[in-house]
Each structure stands twice: as structure tokens, then as C-alpha cells.
Residue frames as qw, qx, qy, qz and C-alpha x, y, z in Angstrom:
[[0.264, 0.525, -0.612, 0.529, -2.85, -29.76, -8.86],
 [0.692, -0.451, -0.558, 0.075, -3.05, -31.86, -5.74],
 [0.119, -0.769, 0.233, -0.583, -2.85, -29.71, -2.54],
 [0.697, -0.092, -0.640, 0.312, -0.91, -31.17, 0.31],
 [0.396, -0.812, 0.005, -0.429, -2.14, -29.66, 3.53],
 [0.876, -0.474, -0.046, 0.076, -0.27, -32.04, 5.80],
 [0.768, 0.231, -0.102, 0.588, 3.17, -31.13, 4.56],
 [0.061, 0.733, -0.081, 0.672, 3.00, -27.60, 6.09],
 [0.324, 0.064, -0.697, 0.636, 4.41, -27.11, 9.55],
 [0.186, 0.120, 0.455, -0.862, 1.54, -24.94, 10.72],
 [0.405, -0.138, -0.615, -0.663, -1.22, -26.60, 8.73],
 [0.490, -0.032, 0.566, -0.662, -4.54, -27.28, 10.39],
 [0.409, 0.290, 0.864, 0.047, -7.17, -29.89, 9.51],
 [0.133, 0.374, 0.608, 0.688, -9.13, -29.20, 6.43],
 [0.049, 0.395, 0.414, -0.819, -11.08, -26.02, 6.94],
 [0.384, 0.743, 0.528, -0.146, -14.24, -24.49, 5.48],
 [0.432, 0.234, 0.352, 0.796, -13.51, -22.65, 2.27],
 [0.020, 0.835, 0.380, -0.398, -14.34, -18.99, 2.57],
 [0.455, 0.764, 0.173, 0.424, -13.99, -15.91, 0.32],
 [0.539, -0.556, -0.052, 0.631, -10.93, -13.78, 1.10],
 [0.356, 0.884, 0.126, 0.276, -10.16, -10.29, -0.20],
 [0.715, -0.335, -0.017, 0.613, -6.44, -9.32, 0.20],
 [0.282, 0.896, 0.054, 0.338, -5.05, -5.83, 0.04],
 [0.675, -0.327, -0.164, 0.640, -2.22, -3.67, 1.36],
 [0.000, -0.966, -0.021, 0.258, -0.54, -0.27, 1.39],
 [0.426, -0.552, 0.533, 0.478, 2.78, -1.39, -0.12],
 [0.407, 0.484, -0.513, -0.581, 1.61, -2.37, -3.64],
 [0.921, 0.093, 0.035, -0.376, 0.17, -5.49, -5.28],
 [0.822, 0.386, -0.393, 0.143, 3.53, -7.03, -6.12],
 [0.205, -0.717, 0.552, -0.373, 5.04, -6.63, -2.67],
 [0.355, 0.250, -0.895, 0.099, 6.75, -9.77, -1.36],
 [0.191, -0.027, 0.782, -0.593, 4.57, -10.13, 1.72],
 [0.652, 0.273, 0.254, -0.661, 1.10, -10.00, 0.20],
 [0.670, 0.412, -0.499, -0.364, 2.09, -12.08, -2.85],
 [0.208, 0.241, -0.924, 0.210, 3.72, -14.79, -0.68],
 [0.390, 0.124, 0.676, -0.613, 0.58, -14.96, 1.48],
 [0.698, 0.383, -0.055, -0.602, -1.60, -15.17, -1.65],
 [0.531, 0.394, -0.728, -0.182, 0.53, -17.92, -3.19],
 [0.013, -0.136, 0.916, -0.378, 0.56, -19.92, 0.09],
 [0.530, 0.227, 0.485, -0.657, -3.22, -19.70, 0.44],
 [0.669, 0.449, -0.268, -0.529, -3.75, -20.54, -3.19],
 [0.427, 0.390, -0.814, -0.054, -1.46, -23.58, -3.08],
 [0.194, 0.063, -0.908, 0.367, -2.55, -25.08, 0.23],
 [0.271, 0.310, 0.621, -0.667, -6.15, -24.11, 0.85],
 [0.193, 0.461, 0.773, 0.391, -9.48, -24.06, -1.01],
 [0.002, -0.696, -0.331, 0.638, -10.36, -20.52, -0.09],
 [0.454, 0.722, 0.394, 0.344, -11.58, -18.26, -2.85],
 [0.485, -0.469, -0.028, 0.738, -9.07, -15.44, -3.31],
 [0.348, 0.856, 0.202, 0.325, -9.02, -11.94, -4.69],
 [0.535, -0.367, -0.057, 0.759, -5.95, -9.81, -4.37],
 [0.242, 0.812, 0.331, 0.415, -6.63, -6.19, -5.10],
 [0.521, -0.621, -0.112, 0.575, -4.13, -3.52, -4.06],
 [0.147, 0.914, -0.123, -0.357, -2.54, -0.27, -5.22],
 [0.807, 0.552, -0.141, 0.156, -0.26, -0.55, -8.24],
 [0.512, 0.392, -0.457, 0.612, 2.59, 0.87, -6.25],
 [0.352, -0.302, -0.603, 0.649, 3.22, 1.78, -2.63],
 [0.010, 0.842, 0.522, 0.138, 0.39, 4.15, -1.86],
 [0.321, -0.771, 0.002, 0.550, 2.78, 6.85, -0.53],
 [0.280, -0.285, 0.536, 0.744, 4.12, 6.95, -4.10],
 [0.380, 0.584, 0.706, 0.124, 0.81, 6.88, -5.84],
 [0.202, -0.191, 0.210, 0.937, 1.04, 9.64, -8.48],
 [0.170, -0.210, -0.564, -0.780, -2.19, 9.49, -10.40],
 [0.328, 0.080, 0.580, -0.742, -5.44, 10.54, -8.72],
 [0.754, 0.341, 0.166, -0.537, -7.57, 9.22, -11.53],
 [0.814, 0.044, 0.559, 0.151, -7.40, 6.11, -13.70],
 [0.255, 0.696, -0.452, -0.497, -5.22, 6.31, -16.78],
 [0.505, -0.066, 0.850, 0.134, -5.83, 3.31, -18.96],
 [0.128, 0.034, -0.682, -0.719, -6.98, 2.32, -22.41],
 [0.531, 0.149, 0.362, -0.752, -10.76, 2.55, -22.71],
 [0.573, 0.241, 0.781, 0.066, -11.06, 0.17, -25.55],
 [0.452, 0.816, 0.195, -0.302, -11.68, 2.90, -28.08],
 [0.230, 0.791, -0.523, -0.220, -8.19, 2.70, -29.44],
 [0.979, 0.134, -0.154, 0.022, -6.55, -0.37, -30.95],
 [0.436, -0.726, 0.519, 0.117, -3.39, -1.69, -29.38],
 [0.503, 0.511, -0.678, -0.161, -0.68, -3.37, -31.35],
 [0.910, -0.161, -0.382, -0.031, -0.12, -7.11, -30.50],
 [0.574, 0.158, -0.507, 0.623, 3.05, -6.24, -28.63],
 [0.179, -0.366, 0.265, -0.874, 1.43, -3.46, -26.68],
 [0.778, -0.293, -0.162, -0.532, -1.49, -5.66, -25.87],
 [0.852, -0.011, -0.490, 0.184, 0.79, -8.57, -24.75],
 [0.473, 0.174, -0.474, 0.722, 2.98, -6.45, -22.51],
 [0.210, -0.592, -0.059, -0.776, 0.36, -4.28, -20.97],
 [0.685, -0.543, 0.131, -0.469, -0.87, -6.25, -17.95],
 [0.879, 0.095, -0.443, 0.148, 1.66, -9.11, -17.89],
 [0.413, -0.767, 0.427, -0.242, 3.43, -9.79, -14.61],
 [0.646, 0.392, -0.655, 0.010, 6.26, -12.31, -15.03],
 [0.145, -0.383, 0.778, -0.476, 6.26, -13.23, -11.34],
 [0.764, 0.041, 0.430, -0.480, 3.21, -15.50, -11.84],
 [0.388, -0.134, 0.867, 0.282, 3.60, -18.92, -13.45],
 [0.438, 0.285, -0.300, -0.798, 0.43, -18.53, -15.44],
 [0.370, 0.034, -0.875, -0.310, -0.67, -22.09, -15.37],
 [0.310, -0.443, -0.832, 0.128, -3.30, -21.91, -12.65],
 [0.115, -0.432, -0.443, 0.777, -5.69, -19.72, -10.71],
 [0.124, -0.075, -0.388, -0.910, -7.59, -18.24, -13.70],
 [0.524, 0.152, 0.404, -0.735, -11.23, -17.58, -13.24],
 [0.736, 0.329, -0.340, -0.485, -11.72, -19.72, -16.35],
 [0.571, 0.253, -0.778, 0.064, -9.89, -22.72, -14.89],
 [0.601, -0.451, 0.338, -0.567, -11.99, -23.56, -11.73],
 [0.993, -0.027, 0.019, -0.114, -11.65, -27.28, -12.55],
 [0.404, -0.701, 0.550, 0.207, -8.24, -28.44, -11.45],
 [0.747, 0.094, 0.617, 0.227, -8.25, -31.18, -14.15],
 [0.550, 0.718, 0.353, 0.239, -8.52, -28.59, -16.93],
 [0.248, -0.820, 0.189, 0.480, -5.56, -26.33, -16.29],
 [0.711, 0.685, -0.006, 0.160, -3.87, -25.19, -19.41],
 [0.712, -0.480, 0.121, 0.497, -0.13, -25.58, -18.57],
 [0.457, 0.107, 0.341, 0.815, 0.81, -23.72, -21.75],
 [0.044, 0.856, 0.468, -0.214, -1.37, -20.79, -20.94],
 [0.406, 0.033, 0.236, 0.882, -0.49, -17.89, -23.33],
 [0.153, 0.600, 0.331, -0.712, -2.21, -14.50, -23.20],
 [0.211, 0.401, -0.448, -0.771, -1.90, -14.10, -26.94],
 [0.191, -0.106, -0.932, -0.288, -3.80, -17.35, -27.41],
 [0.195, -0.575, -0.775, 0.175, -6.52, -16.18, -25.03],
 [0.094, 0.125, 0.010, 0.988, -7.02, -12.59, -25.88],
 [0.453, -0.493, -0.465, -0.580, -10.85, -12.95, -25.60],
 [0.653, -0.484, -0.533, 0.235, -10.45, -14.05, -21.95],
 [0.405, -0.191, -0.216, 0.868, -8.25, -11.11, -21.10],
 [0.128, -0.278, -0.270, -0.913, -10.62, -8.70, -22.82],
 [0.546, -0.537, -0.569, -0.299, -13.51, -10.20, -20.87],
 [0.576, -0.449, -0.436, 0.525, -11.72, -9.68, -17.58],
 [0.216, 0.020, 0.027, 0.976, -10.86, -6.08, -18.63],
 [0.276, -0.514, -0.449, -0.676, -14.56, -5.44, -19.08],
 [0.633, -0.646, -0.426, -0.011, -15.04, -6.20, -15.35],
 [0.566, -0.687, -0.001, 0.455, -11.84, -4.65, -14.12],
 [0.532, 0.817, 0.097, 0.203, -10.56, -1.78, -16.34],
 [0.245, -0.891, 0.380, 0.041, -7.40, -1.18, -14.42],
 [0.301, 0.581, -0.755, -0.038, -4.38, -3.51, -14.17],
 [0.893, -0.220, 0.295, -0.259, -4.15, -7.25, -13.59],
 [0.301, -0.418, 0.822, 0.242, -2.02, -10.27, -14.15],
 [0.661, 0.296, -0.381, -0.575, -3.02, -11.91, -17.46],
 [0.415, 0.168, -0.894, 0.023, -1.92, -15.29, -16.10],
 [0.268, -0.365, -0.818, 0.353, -4.09, -15.05, -12.98],
 [0.128, -0.601, -0.342, -0.711, -7.13, -12.80, -13.05],
 [0.605, -0.688, -0.392, 0.078, -7.39, -12.98, -9.22],
 [0.522, -0.361, -0.050, 0.771, -4.31, -10.64, -9.02],
 [0.223, 0.787, 0.393, 0.420, -5.41, -7.13, -9.68],
 [0.395, -0.340, -0.182, 0.834, -4.23, -3.58, -9.05],
 [0.161, 0.888, 0.383, 0.199, -5.32, 0.03, -9.56],
 [0.469, 0.331, -0.130, 0.808, -3.43, 3.32, -9.77],
 [0.352, -0.737, -0.127, -0.563, -5.07, 4.66, -6.70],
 [0.093, -0.409, 0.705, -0.571, -4.46, 4.84, -2.95],
 [0.044, -0.064, -0.984, 0.159, -6.01, 2.12, -0.82],
 [0.330, 0.357, 0.568, -0.665, -9.38, 3.64, -0.06],
 [0.565, 0.472, -0.209, -0.643, -10.21, 3.98, -3.76],
 [0.308, 0.310, -0.878, -0.192, -8.62, 0.67, -4.74],
 [0.099, 0.095, 0.928, -0.345, -10.47, -1.22, -2.04],
 [0.461, 0.429, 0.357, -0.690, -13.79, 0.43, -2.88],
 [0.538, 0.479, -0.440, -0.535, -13.44, -0.27, -6.58],
 [0.216, 0.236, -0.946, -0.042, -12.23, -3.80, -5.96],
 [0.243, 0.187, 0.829, -0.467, -15.16, -4.67, -3.65],
 [0.542, 0.478, 0.187, -0.665, -17.68, -3.33, -6.09],
 [0.573, 0.559, -0.406, -0.441, -16.33, -4.79, -9.35],
 [0.246, 0.446, -0.859, -0.057, -14.38, -7.93, -8.64],
 [0.371, -0.058, 0.844, -0.384, -16.44, -10.25, -6.25],
 [0.746, 0.376, 0.285, -0.471, -19.44, -10.69, -8.61],
 [0.622, 0.627, -0.408, -0.231, -17.08, -11.63, -11.34],
 [0.311, 0.508, -0.786, 0.165, -14.50, -13.78, -9.58],
 [0.328, -0.159, 0.811, -0.457, -16.32, -15.58, -6.67],
 [0.141, -0.189, -0.931, -0.280, -18.49, -18.56, -7.19],
 [0.467, -0.371, -0.174, -0.784, -22.22, -17.96, -6.88],
 [0.014, 0.065, 0.879, -0.473, -24.06, -18.98, -3.69],
 [0.155, -0.533, -0.773, -0.308, -27.72, -19.89, -3.65],
 [0.266, -0.831, -0.487, 0.042, -29.96, -17.05, -2.65],
 [0.471, -0.398, -0.044, 0.786, -27.19, -14.46, -2.61],
 [0.259, 0.912, 0.317, -0.018, -28.26, -10.95, -3.58],
 [0.149, 0.939, -0.307, 0.051, -24.96, -9.16, -3.15],
 [0.932, 0.115, -0.200, 0.281, -21.60, -10.77, -3.59],
 [0.119, -0.883, 0.369, -0.265, -18.95, -9.89, -1.05],
 [0.466, 0.314, -0.770, 0.301, -15.90, -11.57, 0.57],
 [0.718, -0.535, -0.444, -0.003, -16.39, -13.31, 3.90],
 [0.631, -0.643, -0.011, 0.434, -13.22, -11.81, 5.34],
 [0.379, 0.889, -0.127, 0.222, -11.04, -8.86, 4.40],
 [0.835, -0.320, 0.021, 0.447, -7.26, -9.20, 4.95],
 [0.170, 0.965, -0.184, 0.072, -4.66, -6.44, 5.06],
 [0.223, -0.772, 0.595, 0.008, -0.95, -7.11, 4.71],
 [0.645, -0.556, -0.234, 0.469, 1.27, -8.41, 6.10],
 [0.103, 0.987, -0.054, 0.114, 2.34, -4.77, 6.42],
 [0.687, 0.293, -0.339, 0.573, 6.04, -3.99, 6.44],
 [0.092, 0.354, -0.414, 0.834, 6.87, -2.92, 9.97],
 [0.145, -0.357, -0.828, 0.408, 5.02, -3.26, 13.32],
 [0.263, -0.517, -0.284, -0.763, 1.70, -1.59, 14.00],
 [0.439, -0.321, -0.714, 0.442, 1.50, -1.13, 17.74],
 [0.087, -0.494, -0.399, 0.768, -0.66, 1.21, 19.77],
 [0.357, 0.765, 0.245, -0.476, -1.77, 4.16, 17.58],
 [0.249, -0.329, 0.657, 0.632, 0.52, 3.24, 14.68],
 [0.365, 0.446, 0.800, 0.169, -2.57, 2.10, 12.77],
 [0.172, 0.837, 0.263, -0.448, -3.60, 5.73, 12.24],
 [0.021, 0.711, -0.447, -0.542, -0.87, 6.12, 9.69],
 [0.258, -0.035, 0.906, 0.333, -1.81, 3.08, 7.62],
 [0.430, 0.231, -0.181, -0.853, -4.18, 3.99, 4.88],
 [0.448, 0.016, -0.823, -0.349, -4.96, 0.37, 4.02],
 [0.182, -0.249, -0.868, 0.389, -6.22, -0.57, 7.42],
 [0.228, 0.366, 0.307, -0.848, -8.47, 2.52, 7.61],
 [0.449, 0.209, -0.473, -0.728, -9.78, 1.87, 4.09],
 [0.417, -0.063, -0.896, -0.141, -10.54, -1.77, 4.86],
 [0.068, -0.298, -0.773, 0.556, -12.14, -1.15, 8.23],
 [0.348, 0.332, 0.082, -0.873, -14.43, 1.47, 6.69],
 [0.489, 0.180, -0.659, -0.543, -15.25, -0.90, 3.86],
 [0.286, -0.074, -0.942, 0.161, -15.76, -3.76, 6.23],
 [0.135, 0.304, 0.581, -0.743, -18.21, -1.77, 8.33],
 [0.439, 0.308, -0.178, -0.825, -20.12, -0.73, 5.23],
 [0.649, 0.115, -0.627, -0.415, -20.64, -4.29, 3.95],
 [0.777, -0.420, 0.248, -0.397, -20.90, -5.84, 7.44],
 [0.917, 0.188, -0.314, 0.160, -17.82, -8.07, 7.10],
 [0.674, -0.680, 0.152, 0.246, -14.93, -8.66, 9.51],
 [0.544, 0.760, -0.297, 0.196, -11.33, -7.85, 8.76],
 [0.837, -0.418, 0.045, 0.352, -7.88, -8.93, 9.86],
 [0.267, 0.920, -0.263, 0.114, -4.74, -6.68, 9.75],
 [0.920, -0.181, -0.002, 0.347, -1.33, -8.29, 9.74],
 [0.145, 0.932, -0.304, 0.132, 1.95, -6.50, 10.39],
 [0.932, -0.046, -0.134, 0.334, 5.46, -7.91, 10.54],
 [0.401, -0.846, 0.138, 0.323, 8.40, -6.23, 12.42],
 [0.488, -0.351, 0.569, 0.561, 10.97, -7.39, 9.85],
 [0.572, 0.502, 0.593, 0.264, 11.11, -6.49, 6.20],
 [0.015, -0.482, 0.182, 0.857, 11.62, -3.94, 3.49],
 [0.666, 0.572, 0.125, -0.462, 9.69, -3.22, 0.26],
 [0.212, -0.342, 0.827, 0.393, 10.74, -5.98, -2.10],
 [0.668, 0.281, -0.292, -0.624, 9.02, -7.05, -5.34],
 [0.832, -0.120, 0.499, -0.209, 7.85, -10.66, -5.17],
 [0.435, 0.497, -0.701, -0.270, 9.85, -13.29, -6.98],
 [0.945, -0.143, -0.013, -0.295, 8.76, -16.90, -6.81],
 [0.876, 0.225, -0.315, 0.287, 12.34, -18.15, -7.24],
 [0.393, 0.238, -0.421, 0.782, 13.83, -15.83, -4.51],
 [0.461, -0.729, -0.400, -0.310, 11.35, -15.55, -1.64],
 [0.000, -0.602, 0.466, -0.649, 12.24, -13.54, 1.46],
 [0.331, -0.079, -0.868, 0.361, 12.49, -15.49, 4.78],
 [0.157, 0.172, 0.497, -0.835, 10.25, -13.02, 6.62],
 [0.550, 0.127, -0.242, -0.790, 7.62, -13.12, 3.91],
 [0.569, -0.003, -0.802, -0.181, 7.46, -16.93, 3.96],
 [0.243, -0.163, -0.811, 0.506, 7.16, -17.11, 7.75],
 [0.254, 0.207, 0.307, -0.894, 4.61, -14.33, 8.05],
 [0.573, 0.079, -0.502, -0.643, 2.56, -15.95, 5.31],
 [0.493, -0.081, -0.865, 0.046, 2.51, -19.25, 7.20],
 [0.080, -0.211, -0.641, 0.734, 1.50, -17.54, 10.45],
 [0.379, 0.173, -0.030, -0.909, -1.19, -15.53, 8.76],
 [0.541, 0.014, -0.707, -0.455, -2.53, -18.61, 7.12],
 [0.321, -0.158, -0.872, 0.335, -2.75, -20.37, 10.44],
 [0.114, 0.246, 0.437, -0.857, -4.78, -17.54, 11.90],
 [0.485, 0.177, -0.314, -0.796, -7.08, -17.29, 8.92],
 [0.507, -0.005, -0.831, -0.230, -7.63, -21.02, 8.86],
 [0.149, -0.211, -0.809, 0.528, -8.49, -21.14, 12.58],
 [0.285, 0.270, 0.198, -0.898, -10.98, -18.37, 12.14],
 [0.545, 0.162, -0.481, -0.667, -12.54, -20.00, 9.13],
 [0.285, -0.007, -0.955, 0.079, -12.73, -23.41, 10.86],
 [0.094, 0.257, 0.709, -0.650, -15.33, -22.10, 13.27],
 [0.135, 0.577, 0.732, 0.336, -17.77, -21.03, 10.52],
 [0.015, -0.460, -0.097, -0.882, -19.62, -17.75, 10.24],
 [0.160, 0.973, -0.112, 0.124, -19.71, -15.26, 11.87],
 [0.795, 0.276, -0.307, 0.445, -15.96, -15.36, 11.67],
 [0.293, 0.083, -0.433, 0.849, -15.38, -12.54, 14.11],
 [0.028, -0.610, -0.639, 0.467, -17.74, -10.78, 16.58],
 [0.275, 0.817, 0.426, 0.274, -19.89, -8.06, 14.94],
 [0.067, 0.974, -0.037, 0.212, -18.17, -4.73, 14.29],
 [0.616, -0.675, 0.352, 0.203, -14.77, -6.01, 15.36],
 [0.644, 0.679, -0.345, 0.070, -11.41, -6.35, 13.63],
 [0.888, -0.368, 0.066, 0.269, -8.36, -8.49, 14.54],
 [0.205, 0.912, -0.345, 0.083, -5.09, -6.59, 14.73],
 [0.965, -0.156, 0.062, 0.203, -2.11, -8.96, 14.50],
 [0.111, 0.888, -0.447, -0.006, 1.62, -8.19, 14.92],
 [0.961, 0.083, -0.154, 0.212, 4.43, -10.58, 14.13],
 [0.484, -0.784, 0.227, 0.314, 7.82, -10.22, 15.79],
 [0.209, 0.758, -0.537, -0.306, 11.17, -9.80, 14.13],
 [0.974, 0.144, 0.170, 0.042, 12.38, -12.71, 11.96],
 [0.025, 0.807, -0.569, -0.160, 16.14, -13.32, 11.47],
 [0.692, 0.336, -0.637, -0.060, 18.35, -16.09, 10.19],
 [0.203, 0.274, -0.795, 0.501, 19.31, -16.81, 13.85],
 [0.142, 0.207, 0.773, -0.582, 15.99, -16.58, 15.77],
 [0.513, 0.515, 0.395, -0.562, 12.29, -16.88, 14.95],
 [0.166, 0.469, -0.639, -0.586, 13.31, -18.48, 11.62],
 [0.179, -0.125, -0.944, -0.248, 10.74, -21.28, 11.58],
 [0.474, -0.380, -0.247, -0.755, 6.94, -21.01, 11.87],
 [0.744, -0.354, -0.567, -0.003, 6.79, -23.80, 14.47],
 [0.444, -0.011, -0.477, 0.759, 8.70, -21.61, 16.92],
 [0.170, -0.308, -0.024, -0.936, 5.88, -19.02, 17.25],
 [0.105, -0.434, -0.839, 0.311, 3.19, -18.81, 19.89],
 [0.092, -0.530, -0.418, -0.732, -0.01, -16.90, 19.51],
 [0.213, -0.296, -0.626, 0.690, -1.09, -14.59, 22.35],
 [0.068, -0.808, -0.517, -0.274, -4.39, -12.69, 22.84],
 [0.407, -0.087, -0.214, 0.884, -3.52, -9.16, 23.64],
 [0.023, 0.856, 0.396, -0.330, -4.87, -5.69, 24.43],
 [0.544, 0.704, 0.215, 0.402, -4.34, -2.94, 21.87],
 [0.205, 0.749, -0.131, 0.616, -3.06, 0.03, 23.87],
 [0.639, -0.465, -0.450, 0.415, -1.28, 0.85, 27.09],
 [0.241, 0.315, -0.035, 0.917, -0.89, 4.61, 26.64],
 [0.122, -0.445, -0.667, 0.585, -2.50, 6.27, 29.73],
 [0.178, 0.549, 0.130, -0.806, -3.51, 9.46, 27.97],
 [0.046, 0.018, 0.784, 0.619, -4.48, 7.72, 24.70],
 [0.562, 0.117, 0.007, -0.819, -7.93, 8.22, 23.19],
 [0.655, 0.035, -0.714, -0.243, -8.00, 4.42, 22.89],
 [0.655, -0.553, 0.217, -0.467, -9.72, 3.25, 26.03],
 [0.091, -0.409, 0.894, -0.157, -7.95, 0.62, 28.12],
 [0.822, 0.018, -0.261, -0.505, -9.46, -2.70, 27.19],
 [0.213, 0.410, -0.864, 0.197, -7.44, -5.01, 29.39],
 [0.409, -0.171, 0.718, -0.537, -9.71, -6.33, 32.14],
 [0.826, 0.092, -0.290, -0.475, -11.20, -9.73, 31.29],
 [0.756, -0.312, 0.567, -0.098, -10.99, -13.15, 32.89],
 [0.584, 0.612, -0.463, -0.265, -8.72, -15.07, 30.49],
 [0.950, -0.215, 0.220, -0.048, -8.21, -18.80, 30.76],
 [0.851, 0.366, -0.008, 0.377, -5.22, -18.59, 28.48],
 [0.128, 0.859, -0.245, 0.431, -3.31, -15.72, 30.30],
 [0.604, 0.075, -0.653, 0.451, -1.81, -18.09, 32.98],
 [0.342, -0.376, -0.603, 0.615, -1.58, -16.17, 36.27],
 [0.065, 0.138, 0.015, -0.988, -2.87, -12.86, 34.94],
 [0.286, 0.561, 0.748, -0.212, -6.61, -12.15, 34.63],
 [0.305, 0.833, 0.047, -0.460, -6.19, -9.84, 31.69],
 [0.795, 0.527, 0.121, 0.274, -4.80, -9.69, 28.21],
 [0.542, -0.426, 0.124, 0.713, -1.18, -8.48, 28.07],
 [0.264, 0.838, -0.063, -0.473, -0.42, -5.42, 25.99],
 [0.861, 0.490, 0.078, 0.109, 0.58, -6.11, 22.47],
 [0.213, 0.853, -0.415, 0.235, 3.83, -4.05, 22.87],
 [0.479, -0.575, 0.617, -0.244, 4.81, -6.20, 25.82],
 [0.894, 0.086, 0.433, -0.081, 4.26, -9.37, 23.81],
 [0.784, 0.608, 0.063, 0.111, 5.68, -8.84, 20.37],
 [0.202, 0.856, -0.397, 0.264, 8.87, -7.18, 21.57],
 [0.754, -0.520, 0.395, -0.070, 9.87, -9.96, 24.01],
 [0.368, 0.651, -0.656, -0.101, 13.22, -11.69, 23.24],
 [0.407, -0.282, 0.835, -0.240, 12.66, -14.88, 25.23],
 [0.504, 0.273, 0.819, 0.017, 10.60, -16.39, 22.51],
 [0.015, -0.068, -0.541, -0.838, 8.63, -15.70, 19.29],
 [0.133, 0.493, 0.718, -0.473, 5.29, -14.28, 20.23],
 [0.004, -0.386, -0.571, -0.724, 2.48, -13.16, 17.91],
 [0.127, 0.281, 0.530, -0.790, 0.10, -10.59, 19.42],
 [0.097, -0.415, -0.740, -0.521, -3.58, -10.67, 18.40],
 [0.057, 0.248, 0.447, -0.858, -5.82, -7.82, 19.59],
 [0.076, 0.605, 0.748, 0.263, -9.55, -7.62, 18.97],
 [0.068, -0.261, -0.130, 0.954, -10.63, -4.02, 18.38],
 [0.241, 0.734, 0.633, 0.048, -13.72, -2.10, 17.46],
 [0.248, -0.011, 0.152, 0.957, -13.57, 1.09, 15.40],
 [0.197, 0.704, 0.483, -0.482, -16.13, 3.89, 15.67],
 [0.291, 0.273, 0.502, 0.768, -17.06, 5.29, 12.26],
 [0.629, 0.688, -0.042, 0.360, -16.69, 8.20, 11.36],
 [0.364, -0.909, 0.195, -0.056, -14.67, 9.25, 14.42],
 [0.722, 0.428, -0.496, 0.222, -11.96, 6.64, 13.76],
 [0.333, -0.588, 0.579, -0.456, -11.71, 5.97, 17.45],
 [0.595, 0.086, -0.798, -0.032, -10.72, 2.49, 18.45],
 [0.610, -0.470, 0.280, -0.574, -12.53, 1.01, 21.38],
 [0.142, -0.228, 0.949, -0.162, -12.12, -2.16, 23.35],
 [0.453, -0.164, -0.738, -0.472, -14.50, -4.95, 22.33],
 [0.667, -0.437, 0.033, -0.603, -17.42, -5.90, 24.45],
 [0.480, -0.383, 0.746, -0.257, -17.25, -8.62, 27.12],
 [0.861, 0.270, 0.379, -0.206, -19.24, -10.90, 24.86],
 [0.643, 0.722, -0.253, -0.025, -16.83, -10.25, 21.96],
 [0.048, -0.671, 0.719, -0.173, -13.83, -10.98, 24.10],
 [0.672, -0.141, 0.687, -0.239, -15.27, -14.32, 25.19],
 [0.826, 0.513, 0.160, -0.170, -16.07, -15.15, 21.54],
 [0.437, 0.770, -0.464, 0.023, -12.50, -14.42, 20.34],
 [0.335, -0.490, 0.779, -0.203, -11.11, -16.60, 23.11],
 [0.795, 0.160, 0.543, -0.218, -13.37, -19.44, 21.96],
 [0.719, 0.680, -0.034, -0.141, -12.65, -18.86, 18.28],
 [0.383, 0.747, -0.521, 0.154, -8.88, -18.76, 18.56],
 [0.743, -0.509, 0.382, -0.208, -8.60, -21.38, 21.31],
 [0.978, 0.166, 0.061, 0.115, -7.02, -24.02, 19.05],
 [0.686, 0.476, -0.149, 0.529, -3.87, -21.95, 18.62],
 [0.153, -0.857, 0.166, -0.463, -3.66, -19.54, 21.55],
 [0.690, -0.053, -0.549, 0.469, -1.02, -19.96, 24.18],
 [0.415, -0.892, -0.164, 0.073, -0.48, -18.24, 27.54],
 [0.340, 0.797, -0.321, 0.382, 2.41, -15.83, 27.94],
 [0.798, -0.231, -0.404, 0.382, 5.07, -17.25, 30.21],
 [0.392, -0.896, -0.021, 0.209, 6.54, -15.18, 33.07],
 [0.404, 0.824, -0.347, 0.193, 9.68, -13.23, 32.27]]
């Protein structure tokens, strides 16, 4: 399949392909994460793994895996229905179809049982039989992410010379349904799980949240407007970060991104949005230290980053807030990044960052 980068409104020049690990708190088939996955898969050369809870983690019922261990035989019908997800076309993205010229357009699980069984040996939970890069587990995010990072990267990512341990280059959460401003992140299990995992494997992470949306199962023939726009915006940020090469974010930092409301009347096209570097908290008595002060060439008249609440809620435009944060483990206290890290994120995101106009 030919990939047309230039047809996308927010497309950037061809970027370096990196390994991405996508997860969320809403479930693997949520419209937001699957739209982002499909957009990245269709228009970039990044290596992708999506691994998320089977259902919204607040509804996760089973503390331990419940799946067929291989000791019992399944009937052909049971085997066919078990991991199938009809939302995927099934003609691309398989780990066995790395060469674009060799896609099997009539891909049928029943004709490729050995392939599915081989993937199940590496990932014994659930997955899409048409695309082995789409995986889920019957656990909350912290278990799902841990299992996913341990089992899937060595199996699904391409090998790199001299690599001893296989990990993603960048961990991505969301886009979450609903904004995540100030201390809201404390209530999102996916972001905590990913930030802990990212610190453990020394990788950066990005957390995306969108003000508009409800939990909707992804359907390729009926995509939600907010999911499509948030996916385009998230892809633009990811591509900008990847373009600069490793290290993709300053050490021990995470990028916290909020998208504003999307409606049929306003903020309904990705080209309308501006990206603003922001500070994470403005709560005076918060245990999140004020991290505003910094000379900022992109903040117009102000010599500091505006607060994310003051950016994403403005109604005179469509503004995306991007806050660089550091999390202390195990206290789960978010701190402002160092002066060096702030200067690095200004440089890294310079191709897309705008200054916030006066009210």
C-alpha cells in the first residue's frame, strides 16, 4: 500500500521511523486510540504496538487471566471467533507481512491458524487475528502495560543491531476521553502505569487527553469527528518529536497534552489548531510546584509558559496545551522540569509551537 503523507492537512516532512507503544484506560477498541493507531499505520512508517485493557479499566472484572492454555482443543468455530475483531480490515499490518508487496488481501484466520497460534505463544491473552499489533488483556492498565512491554516488543518490533533489550522508543497514552488538567492525572490509571513503566525502562512518554468525546467502540466506516481530529493532532506532535531524533524528550520527563473541545461548528478541522507550550498547574496550595518561570521566545509578551487551564479552555481559538512534567517515583509527585529540559522542549517542538495571543 502506497502511503500518501502529503495529502494530510497536518502532515510533516518524512520523519524518522520510531517504535511506538500505544495504550489507554478506556479499552483497546475505543474510538480514540484505534483512530490514532489507524492514522499512524496508514500515513507513517513508525513501528506500532497497541496494547490496552480489554474493556474500560473501571469495568475490569477479572484480576487474573482467564484464557485457553492450549491444553484443551477448541472447535473450529470457537477458534475462529475467539480473538476476531471485525473492526479491522485484516489485509495489512500483520507481523508476518512486513513487505508491503506481499500483503494477502484475502487474509483468513482459518487459512492461517499456524500464524495465530504462533502469536498466541507470545501473547496468551486477546488480540486481533487480522492484525497482531492490536492486543488486549483482561487487566487494569498497570498489569496490561507491564505484560505488554515484556512480551510484545521482542516479538513484534524489528531487530536493531547490537540491541540487548527490545523496548519502544516512545510510550503513548490516549487520547483519553475528557480533559486532564492540573491534578486530574492522579485519577487516570493508564498515565500512572505508563509513567512508572517509562521510568523503569528509561523511555519517554506522551499523554493525550481530549475535552470532547464519550466511550464509543471504533468502527472504520463510522469514525467520530473528535477521534479523527485528535488523532491528526496527536500524530503531528509525535512526528515532530520523532523528527529530532533520540533522545526524543529530556531525561525523566513526560509530555502532558490537552486538546480542546471539538464540535461541528468550531475546532472542526485540524488546520485550525495552534500548539502552545504550557505549565502544568496553577493551584497555589497544590503539591505540584509552580513551574512557570522561564524565558520563552514563543510566549509573545510573557516571559513564562501560560497555564494549561488558561490555554485549552479559551474560546477565541483552538489551542492545544503541551506541558513538560517530571514525576518522582514512588511518591507520584509531579515536578516542574529543569531549566535545561525546558529549553530542550522549546527547541524540539519549535516547528509547530505558536505563541498565545492576548485576550
